[in-house]
N, C-alpha and C positions, 0 to 999 in steps of 0.2 A: 594924241596917241603917240606912244613911244616905239622906237625901233631898237632892237638889242643885238649885240654881237658878243661872241665869246672867243677869246684867243687863248690857246693852250701852248705852253712852251715846256719842253722836256730837256733836262740836263742830266747827264750820267756822271757818276763819280769815277774818278780815275784812281786806279789802285796805287799809283806812285805820285799822284799830284799833290800840290800844296793843299793844306787844310781848307783854305778859303777859295779854292779855284771855282766852285760853282757860283759863289757870290760875285766874284770878279767877272766871270764870263756872262752871267745872266744880267748884270746891271745895264750894260750897253744895249743888249737885245731888248730888254723890257723898256728902256727909255726910247728906243727906236719905235717900238710898237705904240707907246703912249703918244709920241709925236705924230706918227702915221694916222692914228685914229682921230687925234685932235684936229688935224687938217681936214678930215672928213666930217667934222662937226660932232663927233662923239665925245663923251666925257666918261671917265673911269668912275664906276659906281661901287665896285666891290672887287676884292681879290681873294684868292685862296691858294693854298699850296699843300701838297702832300708828298710823302716819300714812300717809295715802294721798291724794295730791293736796292739796287744801285742807282736808281733814278729819282729825281725830284721833279715834280710836275707843278707848274705855276699856271693858274687860271686867272685871266683878266676879264672882267665883265664890264662892257661898255653900253651906253645908251645915248640916244639923241631923239629929238622931236622928229616925228615922221612928217615929211613934206606932203 
C-alpha cells in the first residue's frame, strides 16, 4: 500500500521585479522540499503548476511505501 503527500507552494509576481524572479525564488524552495521528503522516504511522482492573477501555484505530489 502507498502513502501520499501533497505539497503546495505559492509565489506572487512582483510589479517591479525581474522577469525571472519567480523561477529564481522557487527553485531553492522546491529543491528544499524535494530533499525534505526524500529524507522521509518519499519520491516525487508528479508535479503541476497553475497561475491565477498575480500568483503561481506549484503542486508537488509524493508517494512512499506504507510501513
